[in-house]
C-alpha positions as CSV (number, residue, x, y, z in Angstrom):
1,X,16.3,16.7,18.5
2,X,19.9,16.3,17.4
3,X,19.0,17.3,13.8
4,X,18.3,15.1,10.8
5,X,19.4,11.5,10.6
6,X,22.2,10.7,8.2
7,X,24.4,7.7,7.3
8,X,27.4,7.1,9.5
9,X,30.9,7.5,8.2
10,X,31.5,3.8,7.7
11,X,28.3,3.5,5.7
12,X,26.7,0.8,7.8
13,X,24.7,2.7,10.5
14,X,22.7,5.8,11.1
15,X,23.5,8.9,13.2
16,X,22.2,12.3,13.9
17,X,23.8,15.3,12.2
18,X,25.6,16.1,15.5
19,X,27.3,12.6,15.5
20,X,25.0,11.0,18.1
21,X,24.2,7.3,17.2
22,X,20.7,6.8,15.9
23,X,19.3,3.3,16.4
24,X,16.2,2.9,14.2
25,X,13.4,1.3,16.4
26,X,10.4,1.4,14.2
27,X,6.7,0.5,14.6
28,X,4.5,-0.2,11.7
29,X,1.7,2.3,12.1
30,X,0.8,2.0,8.4
31,X,-2.8,3.2,8.6
32,X,-2.2,5.9,11.2
33,X,-3.3,8.9,9.1
34,X,-6.2,7.0,7.6
35,X,-7.8,5.3,10.6
36,X,-7.2,7.6,13.6
37,X,-8.3,11.0,14.9
38,X,-5.7,13.4,16.3
39,X,-6.5,12.6,20.0
40,X,-6.0,8.9,19.2
41,X,-2.7,9.6,17.3
42,X,-1.5,11.4,20.5
43,X,-2.4,8.4,22.6
44,X,-0.5,6.1,20.2
45,X,2.6,8.3,19.9
46,X,2.8,8.7,23.7
47,X,2.7,5.0,24.2
48,X,5.3,4.3,21.6
49,X,7.6,7.1,22.8
50,X,7.5,5.8,26.3
51,X,8.7,2.4,25.1
52,X,11.6,3.9,23.1
53,X,10.3,3.8,19.6
54,X,11.7,6.5,17.5
55,X,10.4,5.8,13.9
56,X,6.7,5.4,13.1
57,X,6.2,3.9,9.6
58,X,3.0,5.4,8.2
59,X,1.4,5.8,4.7
60,X,0.0,9.0,3.2
61,X,-2.1,7.2,0.5
62,X,-3.1,4.1,2.5
63,X,-3.6,0.5,1.4
64,X,-7.2,-0.4,2.3
65,X,-9.0,1.7,-0.4
66,X,-7.2,4.8,1.0
67,X,-7.8,6.8,-2.2
68,X,-11.5,6.5,-2.3
69,X,-12.5,5.9,1.3
70,X,-12.2,9.0,3.5
71,X,-10.3,9.3,6.8
72,X,-11.9,9.9,10.2
73,X,-12.3,13.6,9.3
74,X,-14.3,12.7,6.1
75,X,-11.4,13.7,3.8
76,X,-9.8,11.8,0.9
77,X,-6.2,12.5,0.0
78,X,-6.6,13.4,-3.6
79,X,-9.2,15.3,-5.6
80,X,-10.6,13.1,-8.4
81,X,-8.0,10.4,-7.5
82,X,-5.4,12.7,-9.2
83,X,-1.9,12.7,-7.6
84,X,-1.4,16.2,-9.0
85,X,-4.4,17.5,-7.0
86,X,-3.6,16.7,-3.3
87,X,-6.3,17.6,-0.7
88,X,-4.7,20.0,1.8
89,X,-7.4,19.3,4.4
90,X,-6.4,15.6,4.4
91,X,-2.7,16.4,4.6
92,X,-3.2,18.8,7.5
93,X,-3.6,15.7,9.8
94,X,-0.2,14.4,8.5
95,X,1.3,17.9,9.2
96,X,0.0,17.7,12.8
97,X,1.2,14.2,13.3
98,X,4.7,15.0,12.1
99,X,4.8,17.9,14.6
100,X,3.5,15.8,17.4
101,X,6.2,13.2,16.6
102,X,8.9,15.8,16.7
103,X,7.8,17.0,20.1
104,X,8.4,13.4,21.3
105,X,11.8,13.1,19.6
106,X,10.3,10.7,17.1
107,X,10.6,10.4,13.3
108,X,7.9,9.6,10.8
109,X,9.0,7.0,8.2
110,X,6.7,8.5,5.6
111,X,5.5,6.4,2.7
112,X,4.2,8.9,0.0
113,X,1.9,6.0,-1.2
114,X,1.3,2.3,-0.7
115,X,2.7,0.2,-3.5
116,X,-0.7,-0.8,-4.9
117,X,-1.1,2.7,-6.4
118,X,1.9,1.9,-8.6
119,X,1.8,-1.8,-8.9
120,X,-1.5,-3.4,-7.9
121,X,-0.7,-7.1,-8.0
122,X,-3.0,-7.5,-5.0
123,X,-5.0,-5.0,-2.9
124,X,-7.6,-2.5,-4.0
125,X,-5.5,0.1,-5.8
126,X,-6.3,1.8,-8.1
127,X,-3.1,2.3,-10.0
128,X,-2.9,6.1,-10.3
129,X,0.8,6.8,-10.8
130,X,2.9,7.1,-14.0
131,X,6.4,8.6,-14.4
132,X,5.0,12.1,-14.9
133,X,2.6,12.5,-12.0
134,X,4.8,10.5,-9.7
135,X,7.5,13.2,-10.1
136,X,4.9,15.9,-9.6
137,X,3.5,14.3,-6.5
138,X,7.0,13.5,-5.1
139,X,8.1,17.1,-5.6
140,X,4.9,18.4,-4.0
141,X,5.0,16.2,-0.9
142,X,8.8,16.7,-0.6
143,X,8.3,20.5,-0.7
144,X,5.5,20.3,1.9
145,X,7.8,18.6,4.4
146,X,11.2,19.8,3.4
147,X,11.6,21.9,6.6
148,X,10.6,19.0,8.9
149,X,13.9,17.3,10.0
150,X,12.1,14.3,11.5
151,X,11.1,12.7,8.2
152,X,12.6,9.5,6.8
153,X,11.2,8.7,3.3
154,X,10.1,5.2,2.4
155,X,8.9,4.4,-1.1
156,X,7.7,1.0,-2.4
157,X,4.9,-0.1,0.0
158,X,5.1,-3.9,0.1
159,X,5.7,-4.4,-3.7
160,X,8.5,-5.7,-5.9
161,X,10.0,-3.0,-8.1
162,X,10.1,-5.2,-11.1
163,X,9.0,-8.7,-12.3
164,X,9.7,-10.9,-15.2
165,X,7.2,-9.0,-17.3
166,X,7.0,-5.5,-15.8
167,X,9.4,-2.8,-14.5
168,X,7.9,-0.2,-12.1
169,X,11.2,1.4,-11.2
170,X,10.9,4.3,-13.6
171,X,7.8,5.4,-11.6
172,X,9.6,5.1,-8.3
173,X,12.7,6.8,-9.6
174,X,10.5,9.7,-10.8
175,X,8.9,10.0,-7.3
176,X,12.3,9.8,-5.6
177,X,13.7,12.5,-8.0
178,X,10.8,14.8,-7.1
179,X,11.4,14.3,-3.3
180,X,15.2,14.9,-3.6
181,X,14.8,18.0,-5.7
182,X,12.2,19.5,-3.3
183,X,14.3,18.7,-0.2
184,X,17.6,20.0,-1.7
185,X,19.1,16.6,-1.5
186,X,18.6,16.3,2.3
187,X,16.1,13.4,2.1
188,X,17.0,10.0,3.6
189,X,15.2,7.5,1.4
190,X,14.7,3.7,1.5
191,X,12.3,1.2,-0.2
192,X,9.8,-1.1,1.6
193,X,9.8,-4.4,-0.5
194,X,7.4,-7.3,-0.5
195,X,7.9,-10.3,1.9
196,X,11.1,-12.3,2.0
197,X,13.0,-9.8,-0.2
198,X,15.2,-6.8,0.0
199,X,15.3,-3.4,-1.6
200,X,18.8,-4.4,-2.8
201,X,17.1,-7.0,-5.0
202,X,15.9,-4.1,-7.1
203,X,18.1,-1.2,-6.6
204,X,21.7,-2.4,-6.4
205,X,24.2,-0.5,-8.6
206,X,22.4,2.8,-8.5
207,X,22.0,5.7,-6.0
208,X,18.2,5.8,-5.8
209,X,18.3,4.7,-2.1
210,X,20.3,5.8,0.9
211,X,19.7,2.6,2.9
212,X,18.3,-0.8,2.2
213,X,15.3,-2.4,3.8
214,X,14.2,-6.1,3.9
215,X,10.9,-7.5,4.8
216,X,11.4,-11.0,6.4
217,X,7.6,-11.2,6.8
218,X,5.0,-13.5,8.2
219,X,5.1,-16.8,6.4
220,X,6.8,-18.9,9.1
221,X,8.9,-18.6,12.2
222,X,12.6,-18.2,12.0
223,X,12.9,-17.0,8.4
224,X,16.6,-16.3,7.9
225,X,16.6,-12.6,8.4
226,X,20.2,-12.8,9.6
227,X,21.3,-14.1,6.1
228,X,19.4,-11.4,4.3
229,X,20.9,-8.7,6.5
230,X,24.4,-10.2,6.2
231,X,24.1,-10.2,2.4
232,X,23.2,-6.5,2.3
233,X,25.7,-5.6,4.9
234,X,28.5,-6.9,2.6
235,X,27.4,-5.0,-0.5
236,X,29.9,-2.4,-1.6
237,X,29.8,0.5,-1.3
238,X,28.1,-0.1,2.0
239,X,24.7,1.2,2.9
240,X,22.8,0.7,6.2
241,X,20.2,-2.1,6.1
242,X,17.3,-3.1,8.5
243,X,14.4,-5.5,8.6
244,X,11.5,-3.1,8.2
245,X,8.8,-5.7,8.6
246,X,9.6,-8.9,10.5
247,X,6.8,-11.1,11.8
248,X,4.1,-9.2,13.6
249,X,3.2,-10.0,17.2
250,X,-0.2,-11.8,17.3
251,X,-0.2,-12.4,13.5
252,X,-1.3,-15.8,12.3
253,X,1.6,-17.9,10.9
254,X,1.3,-17.9,7.1
255,X,-2.0,-15.9,7.5
256,X,-3.8,-19.0,8.9
257,X,-4.9,-19.1,12.5
258,X,-4.8,-23.0,12.4
259,X,-1.0,-22.6,12.3
260,X,-0.9,-20.6,15.5
261,X,0.2,-17.1,16.0
262,X,3.6,-15.3,16.3
263,X,4.1,-14.4,19.9
264,X,6.8,-12.3,21.6
265,X,9.4,-15.0,21.6
266,X,9.1,-15.4,17.8
267,X,9.3,-11.6,17.5
268,X,12.4,-11.3,19.8
269,X,14.3,-13.8,17.8
270,X,13.9,-12.0,14.6
271,X,14.5,-8.5,16.0
272,X,17.8,-9.6,17.8
273,X,19.2,-11.7,15.0
274,X,18.8,-9.0,12.4
275,X,20.4,-6.4,14.5
276,X,23.2,-8.7,15.7
277,X,23.9,-9.5,12.0
278,X,24.7,-5.8,11.2
279,X,21.4,-4.0,10.8
280,X,21.2,-0.3,11.7
281,X,18.0,-0.9,13.6
282,X,14.8,-2.8,13.3
283,X,11.0,-2.4,13.1
284,X,8.5,-4.1,15.4
285,X,4.9,-4.6,14.3
286,X,1.6,-5.8,15.8
287,X,-1.1,-7.3,13.7
288,X,-3.9,-5.1,15.2
289,X,-1.8,-1.9,15.3
290,X,-0.6,-1.7,11.7
291,X,-4.3,-1.6,10.7
292,X,-5.5,0.2,13.8
293,X,-8.3,-2.3,14.1
294,X,-11.2,-1.0,16.2
295,X,-14.9,-1.5,16.8
296,X,-16.9,-1.9,13.6
297,X,-13.8,-2.2,11.4
298,X,-13.2,-4.9,8.8
299,X,-10.8,-7.4,10.4
300,X,-7.6,-7.9,8.4
301,X,-5.4,-10.9,8.8
302,X,-7.5,-12.3,11.6
303,X,-6.7,-9.6,14.1
304,X,-7.4,-11.0,17.6
305,X,-7.9,-7.7,19.6
306,X,-8.5,-4.0,19.2
307,X,-5.4,-1.8,18.6
308,X,-5.8,-0.1,22.0
309,X,-5.6,-3.6,23.6
310,X,-2.5,-4.3,21.7
311,X,-0.4,-1.3,22.7
312,X,1.2,-3.0,25.7
313,X,1.8,-6.4,24.4
314,X,5.1,-7.9,25.7
315,X,6.9,-7.7,22.3
316,X,6.6,-3.9,22.2
317,X,8.3,-3.5,25.5
318,X,11.0,-6.0,24.5
319,X,11.8,-4.1,21.3
320,X,12.6,-1.1,23.4
321,X,15.0,-3.2,25.6
322,X,17.0,-4.1,22.4
323,X,17.5,-0.4,21.6
324,X,18.7,0.4,25.1
325,X,21.1,-2.6,25.0
326,X,22.7,-1.5,21.7
327,X,23.0,2.1,22.8
328,X,24.6,1.2,26.1
329,X,27.8,0.5,24.2
330,X,29.6,2.4,21.4
331,X,27.1,1.6,18.5
332,X,28.6,2.9,15.3
333,X,31.6,0.6,14.9
334,X,29.8,-2.8,15.4
335,X,31.1,-5.6,13.3
336,X,28.9,-8.7,12.8
337,X,31.0,-11.8,13.4
338,X,29.5,-15.2,14.1
339,X,33.0,-16.7,14.1
340,X,33.2,-15.5,17.7
341,X,31.1,-18.6,18.5
342,X,33.6,-21.5,18.7
343,X,31.3,-24.2,19.9
344,X,27.6,-24.4,20.8
345,X,26.2,-22.6,17.7
346,X,22.6,-23.7,17.5
347,X,21.1,-25.4,14.5
348,X,19.4,-23.3,11.8
349,X,16.9,-21.9,11.7
350,X,15.3,-21.9,15.2
351,X,18.5,-22.2,17.3
352,X,20.9,-20.1,15.2
353,X,22.9,-17.6,17.3
354,X,24.3,-14.3,16.1
355,X,27.3,-12.3,17.4
356,X,29.0,-9.0,16.9
357,X,32.0,-7.2,18.2
358,X,33.3,-3.7,18.6
359,X,35.8,-2.9,15.9
360,X,38.2,-1.6,18.5
361,X,38.1,-4.8,20.5
362,X,36.3,-3.4,23.5
363,X,33.2,-5.6,23.8
364,X,31.3,-8.5,22.3
365,X,27.6,-9.4,22.3
366,X,26.1,-12.8,21.4
367,X,22.4,-13.5,21.1
368,X,21.3,-17.1,21.9
369,X,17.7,-17.8,20.8
370,X,17.9,-21.1,22.8
371,X,19.7,-21.1,26.2
372,X,22.7,-23.5,26.0
373,X,26.3,-23.7,26.9
374,X,28.5,-21.8,24.4
375,X,32.2,-21.3,23.8
376,X,33.3,-17.8,22.7
377,X,36.6,-16.6,21.2
378,X,37.6,-13.9,23.7
379,X,41.0,-13.3,22.0
380,X,39.7,-10.4,20.0
381,X,39.0,-8.5,23.2
382,X,42.0,-6.4,23.9
383,X,41.6,-6.8,27.7
384,X,43.5,-8.0,30.7
385,X,40.2,-8.8,32.5
386,X,36.8,-9.3,31.0
387,X,33.4,-8.8,32.6
388,X,30.6,-11.1,31.4
389,X,26.9,-10.2,31.7
390,X,23.8,-12.2,31.0
391,X,21.1,-9.9,29.7
392,X,17.5,-11.2,29.6
393,X,15.7,-9.9,26.5
394,X,12.3,-10.7,28.0
395,X,12.8,-8.3,31.0
396,X,15.6,-6.0,29.8
397,X,17.6,-6.8,33.0
398,X,21.0,-8.3,33.7
399,X,20.4,-11.4,35.8
400,X,24.0,-12.7,36.2
401,X,27.5,-11.3,35.9
402,X,31.1,-12.2,36.7
403,X,34.6,-11.2,35.7
404,X,37.6,-13.3,34.8
405,X,41.2,-13.1,33.5
406,X,41.4,-12.8,29.7
407,X,42.1,-16.0,27.8
408,X,41.9,-17.2,24.2
409,X,38.4,-18.7,24.7
410,X,35.9,-19.3,27.4
411,X,32.8,-21.4,28.0
412,X,29.6,-19.7,29.3
413,X,26.3,-21.1,30.5
414,X,23.2,-18.9,30.7
415,X,21.1,-18.7,33.8
416,X,18.4,-20.8,32.2
417,X,18.5,-23.2,29.3
418,X,16.2,-24.6,26.6
419,X,13.7,-23.2,24.1
420,X,12.1,-19.8,24.9
421,X,15.0,-19.1,27.2
422,X,16.8,-16.7,25.0
423,X,19.8,-14.7,26.3
424,X,22.3,-12.1,25.4
425,X,25.9,-12.6,26.5
426,X,27.9,-9.4,26.8
427,X,31.7,-9.4,27.3
428,X,33.4,-6.1,28.2
429,X,37.0,-5.0,28.6
430,X,36.7,-4.1,32.3
431,X,39.1,-1.1,31.9
432,X,36.5,0.6,29.7
433,X,34.1,0.9,32.7
434,X,30.9,0.4,30.6
435,X,27.7,0.7,32.5
436,X,25.2,-2.1,33.1
437,X,24.0,-3.4,29.7
438,X,20.6,-2.0,28.7
439,X,20.8,0.9,31.3
440,X,19.3,4.2,30.2
441,X,21.7,6.6,28.5
């Protein structure tokens, strides 16, 4: 490991303490501690590490009756449902998981609790937290893991922090205060909001969070994650932002199988467009894996396969290709800039393209969700000759490249065109000698 993860100097991205760029590639393993035994956790982590995932988002006090129903070792997390009386035997599995993740160069995006234990609204609850015991529990769990550098803290758990009639922020602030005090201020903390919202909707103007998280969610394809990311990217002072829960692969659209299911193309579009709009990373999810649906389990959200059968779905591989692509170029001075697209911008929402450039004028990347001819402003590249690459996000491979003399603009046509033929165009200053896009570091 390179140490803890911290916010980059410009405030927009993440890096390790030693300065190495950190691209958050998360997986929603929400019920990991609640549903799996240790040997299964090892299987899952090995699979995710091999694909390049480096953050596993998992919940200590799980959503599906995780207070009262025991885990696979017949342990519940709290004695008498009391947050001031944690059950050490239950948390020992979390201890082991954190250590296993560290061995694989992975972080645990740890949710101290799912949101229904603070703000029920839906789910099974029960509501068990108030400002007093939230602080006590936050300080306890923060102290337990203060020496584990591979923890990123996530409060919230799929809930708004306030409504027209209620304000739950005092409870979350108390929990965050406990974590920060216990970790000597070293905790990196974000908030997982409900669908189609951002943590910035609730926490702008205060220092409760270190980075913002949106949940674009599962209601329909092509929800404008790029707009939400762009909004948060522009907030001053800057904080990193990412989509912590875009549409899950193999999840029914709007929770109704009659609408069809999100497949890998739907997932890719959201992953790429959020990152190309300025996100510090992104989280992938699968409908069967977030709940670790197995034989004999209650089926949530019309899961269509067991979690073990979902591990190698195409979207999971393709998420890893995105991480490799971003890290194949200098990653900490990316500037989102759709104005690079002079002509050929697709119509919103399904065809909307996103672009970014290197602040030093060394390279440009453009994501096209639909293959089509496009004109790019190449003037911002401070280059005499430019190399163009066409990167296929389905395969993680470059399928076409050429070089040309620099000009103010240039037209480009991808190797294939039309819907489900998405491409990334990379333009490099040839003098920089960058390696093939997406190649291993």
